[in-house]
TORKOL-4160 file (C-alpha; in steps of 0.2 Angstrom, whole numbers, padded with zeros to 4 digits, m for minus):
166
<pt num="1" X="0000" Y="m0203" Z="0122"/>
<pt num="2" X="m0011" Y="m0220" Z="0124"/>
<pt num="3" X="m0025" Y="m0219" Z="0139"/>
<pt num="4" X="m0015" Y="m0231" Z="0149"/>
<pt num="5" X="0001" Y="m0219" Z="0148"/>
<pt num="6" X="m0010" Y="m0204" Z="0152"/>
<pt num="7" X="m0018" Y="m0212" Z="0167"/>
<pt num="8" X="m0001" Y="m0218" Z="0173"/>
<pt num="9" X="0006" Y="m0200" Z="0172"/>
<pt num="10" X="m0009" Y="m0193" Z="0183"/>
<pt num="11" X="m0005" Y="m0206" Z="0197"/>
<pt num="12" X="0009" Y="m0196" Z="0204"/>
<pt num="13" X="0001" Y="m0179" Z="0204"/>
<pt num="14" X="m0006" Y="m0170" Z="0220"/>
<pt num="15" X="m0021" Y="m0160" Z="0220"/>
<pt num="16" X="m0030" Y="m0147" Z="0231"/>
<pt num="17" X="m0050" Y="m0147" Z="0233"/>
<pt num="18" X="m0058" Y="m0130" Z="0234"/>
<pt num="19" X="m0058" Y="m0133" Z="0253"/>
<pt num="20" X="m0040" Y="m0134" Z="0253"/>
<pt num="21" X="m0038" Y="m0153" Z="0255"/>
<pt num="22" X="m0025" Y="m0163" Z="0247"/>
<pt num="23" X="m0031" Y="m0178" Z="0236"/>
<pt num="24" X="m0023" Y="m0191" Z="0222"/>
<pt num="25" X="m0032" Y="m0200" Z="0209"/>
<pt num="26" X="m0037" Y="m0218" Z="0215"/>
<pt num="27" X="m0037" Y="m0233" Z="0204"/>
<pt num="28" X="m0050" Y="m0246" Z="0203"/>
<pt num="29" X="m0046" Y="m0263" Z="0202"/>
<pt num="30" X="m0042" Y="m0269" Z="0183"/>
<pt num="31" X="m0055" Y="m0281" Z="0173"/>
<pt num="32" X="m0050" Y="m0300" Z="0170"/>
<pt num="33" X="m0050" Y="m0305" Z="0153"/>
<pt num="34" X="m0067" Y="m0313" Z="0155"/>
<pt num="35" X="m0073" Y="m0297" Z="0160"/>
<pt num="36" X="m0068" Y="m0288" Z="0145"/>
<pt num="37" X="m0075" Y="m0301" Z="0134"/>
<pt num="38" X="m0090" Y="m0298" Z="0142"/>
<pt num="39" X="m0090" Y="m0281" Z="0139"/>
<pt num="40" X="m0085" Y="m0283" Z="0120"/>
<pt num="41" X="m0100" Y="m0293" Z="0118"/>
<pt num="42" X="m0111" Y="m0277" Z="0119"/>
<pt num="43" X="m0100" Y="m0267" Z="0107"/>
<pt num="44" X="m0100" Y="m0266" Z="0088"/>
<pt num="45" X="m0089" Y="m0279" Z="0081"/>
<pt num="46" X="m0089" Y="m0287" Z="0097"/>
<pt num="47" X="m0071" Y="m0282" Z="0101"/>
<pt num="48" X="m0063" Y="m0270" Z="0112"/>
<pt num="49" X="m0046" Y="m0261" Z="0104"/>
<pt num="50" X="m0030" Y="m0269" Z="0110"/>
<pt num="51" X="m0025" Y="m0251" Z="0117"/>
<pt num="52" X="m0042" Y="m0251" Z="0128"/>
<pt num="53" X="m0041" Y="m0268" Z="0133"/>
<pt num="54" X="m0023" Y="m0264" Z="0141"/>
<pt num="55" X="m0032" Y="m0250" Z="0151"/>
<pt num="56" X="m0046" Y="m0261" Z="0157"/>
<pt num="57" X="m0033" Y="m0274" Z="0164"/>
<pt num="58" X="m0023" Y="m0260" Z="0172"/>
<pt num="59" X="m0038" Y="m0251" Z="0179"/>
<pt num="60" X="m0057" Y="m0250" Z="0178"/>
<pt num="61" X="m0057" Y="m0232" Z="0181"/>
<pt num="62" X="m0051" Y="m0220" Z="0195"/>
<pt num="63" X="m0058" Y="m0209" Z="0210"/>
<pt num="64" X="m0057" Y="m0191" Z="0206"/>
<pt num="65" X="m0062" Y="m0176" Z="0217"/>
<pt num="66" X="m0075" Y="m0167" Z="0209"/>
<pt num="67" X="m0082" Y="m0181" Z="0198"/>
<pt num="68" X="m0092" Y="m0196" Z="0204"/>
<pt num="69" X="m0079" Y="m0208" Z="0197"/>
<pt num="70" X="m0072" Y="m0212" Z="0180"/>
<pt num="71" X="m0075" Y="m0228" Z="0174"/>
<pt num="72" X="m0068" Y="m0236" Z="0157"/>
<pt num="73" X="m0081" Y="m0251" Z="0158"/>
<pt num="74" X="m0098" Y="m0241" Z="0158"/>
<pt num="75" X="m0103" Y="m0250" Z="0141"/>
<pt num="76" X="m0122" Y="m0247" Z="0138"/>
<pt num="77" X="m0124" Y="m0238" Z="0154"/>
<pt num="78" X="m0128" Y="m0221" Z="0148"/>
<pt num="79" X="m0144" Y="m0223" Z="0137"/>
<pt num="80" X="m0149" Y="m0211" Z="0124"/>
<pt num="81" X="m0146" Y="m0224" Z="0110"/>
<pt num="82" X="m0154" Y="m0212" Z="0096"/>
<pt num="83" X="m0139" Y="m0200" Z="0097"/>
<pt num="84" X="m0126" Y="m0213" Z="0104"/>
<pt num="85" X="m0130" Y="m0231" Z="0100"/>
<pt num="86" X="m0115" Y="m0237" Z="0108"/>
<pt num="87" X="m0107" Y="m0227" Z="0122"/>
<pt num="88" X="m0097" Y="m0230" Z="0138"/>
<pt num="89" X="m0102" Y="m0219" Z="0153"/>
<pt num="90" X="m0086" Y="m0211" Z="0159"/>
<pt num="91" X="m0090" Y="m0200" Z="0173"/>
<pt num="92" X="m0105" Y="m0189" Z="0180"/>
<pt num="93" X="m0104" Y="m0174" Z="0189"/>
<pt num="94" X="m0117" Y="m0178" Z="0203"/>
<pt num="95" X="m0131" Y="m0167" Z="0196"/>
<pt num="96" X="m0137" Y="m0177" Z="0181"/>
<pt num="97" X="m0124" Y="m0172" Z="0168"/>
<pt num="98" X="m0111" Y="m0185" Z="0160"/>
<pt num="99" X="m0096" Y="m0188" Z="0150"/>
<pt num="100" X="m0097" Y="m0202" Z="0138"/>
<pt num="101" X="m0087" Y="m0210" Z="0125"/>
<pt num="102" X="m0094" Y="m0212" Z="0108"/>
<pt num="103" X="m0089" Y="m0230" Z="0102"/>
<pt num="104" X="m0089" Y="m0230" Z="0082"/>
<pt num="105" X="m0097" Y="m0243" Z="0071"/>
<pt num="106" X="m0080" Y="m0250" Z="0066"/>
<pt num="107" X="m0077" Y="m0253" Z="0086"/>
<pt num="108" X="m0065" Y="m0238" Z="0088"/>
<pt num="109" X="m0066" Y="m0229" Z="0104"/>
<pt num="110" X="m0069" Y="m0212" Z="0098"/>
<pt num="111" X="m0075" Y="m0195" Z="0103"/>
<pt num="112" X="m0080" Y="m0189" Z="0121"/>
<pt num="113" X="m0096" Y="m0179" Z="0124"/>
<pt num="114" X="m0102" Y="m0169" Z="0138"/>
<pt num="115" X="m0121" Y="m0171" Z="0138"/>
<pt num="116" X="m0130" Y="m0159" Z="0151"/>
<pt num="117" X="m0148" Y="m0160" Z="0155"/>
<pt num="118" X="m0151" Y="m0142" Z="0160"/>
<pt num="119" X="m0148" Y="m0133" Z="0148"/>
<pt num="120" X="m0151" Y="m0149" Z="0137"/>
<pt num="121" X="m0135" Y="m0147" Z="0126"/>
<pt num="122" X="m0122" Y="m0160" Z="0121"/>
<pt num="123" X="m0104" Y="m0154" Z="0119"/>
<pt num="124" X="m0090" Y="m0164" Z="0111"/>
<pt num="125" X="m0077" Y="m0163" Z="0126"/>
<pt num="126" X="m0062" Y="m0173" Z="0119"/>
<pt num="127" X="m0055" Y="m0182" Z="0104"/>
<pt num="128" X="m0052" Y="m0199" Z="0113"/>
<pt num="129" X="m0050" Y="m0206" Z="0131"/>
<pt num="130" X="m0031" Y="m0201" Z="0133"/>
<pt num="131" X="m0036" Y="m0183" Z="0130"/>
<pt num="132" X="m0052" Y="m0184" Z="0142"/>
<pt num="133" X="m0039" Y="m0190" Z="0156"/>
<pt num="134" X="m0027" Y="m0176" Z="0151"/>
<pt num="135" X="m0043" Y="m0164" Z="0153"/>
<pt num="136" X="m0047" Y="m0173" Z="0171"/>
<pt num="137" X="m0028" Y="m0169" Z="0176"/>
<pt num="138" X="m0031" Y="m0151" Z="0170"/>
<pt num="139" X="m0046" Y="m0149" Z="0181"/>
<pt num="140" X="m0038" Y="m0156" Z="0195"/>
<pt num="141" X="m0024" Y="m0142" Z="0193"/>
<pt num="142" X="m0033" Y="m0128" Z="0186"/>
<pt num="143" X="m0051" Y="m0129" Z="0193"/>
<pt num="144" X="m0061" Y="m0116" Z="0184"/>
<pt num="145" X="m0048" Y="m0112" Z="0172"/>
<pt num="146" X="m0048" Y="m0130" Z="0165"/>
<pt num="147" X="m0056" Y="m0136" Z="0149"/>
<pt num="148" X="m0067" Y="m0147" Z="0159"/>
<pt num="149" X="m0073" Y="m0134" Z="0170"/>
<pt num="150" X="m0076" Y="m0121" Z="0156"/>
<pt num="151" X="m0087" Y="m0134" Z="0144"/>
<pt num="152" X="m0096" Y="m0138" Z="0161"/>
<pt num="153" X="m0100" Y="m0121" Z="0167"/>
<pt num="154" X="m0099" Y="m0109" Z="0153"/>
<pt num="155" X="m0100" Y="m0117" Z="0135"/>
<pt num="156" X="m0118" Y="m0127" Z="0138"/>
<pt num="157" X="m0125" Y="m0110" Z="0143"/>
<pt num="158" X="m0118" Y="m0102" Z="0128"/>
<pt num="159" X="m0122" Y="m0116" Z="0116"/>
<pt num="160" X="m0140" Y="m0115" Z="0123"/>
<pt num="161" X="m0142" Y="m0096" Z="0122"/>
<pt num="162" X="m0135" Y="m0095" Z="0104"/>
<pt num="163" X="m0150" Y="m0092" Z="0092"/>
<pt num="164" X="m0143" Y="m0101" Z="0077"/>
<pt num="165" X="m0157" Y="m0112" Z="0075"/>
<pt num="166" X="m0149" Y="m0129" Z="0080"/>
């Protein structure tokens, strides 16, 4: 599935918060060609892949309970350029931890990473943006049993405590 197909698929879903309140993903406004071209200037190859351009025209991101907001246009907002020289900040958890997308040198939008500040751990989260959106959907449906929550709550601690010299 492409990112836009995955996003459209979750728009029909209804989710329940931990407090029992119902919610759904709420789209942010899409970007204009001019806004997209401006983002591209800060990326390798000065371009945005067509599949991502389509997504950005459809929506700049979405609101989702449990995450600050998911944005597809957070180019250059994350920092940490030593490890991720070209990144898109996708979402935060409200506690200083972020999900980012690594833009490859050839301009492709690559892997997704969860960057935790306490403990200081970086974990590969998803292979691509479509899979990340799928993981957000899974989080809405399955909460603490979801891939997103397991990485957020368990994997970072296990990685930090593992005595492997890394």
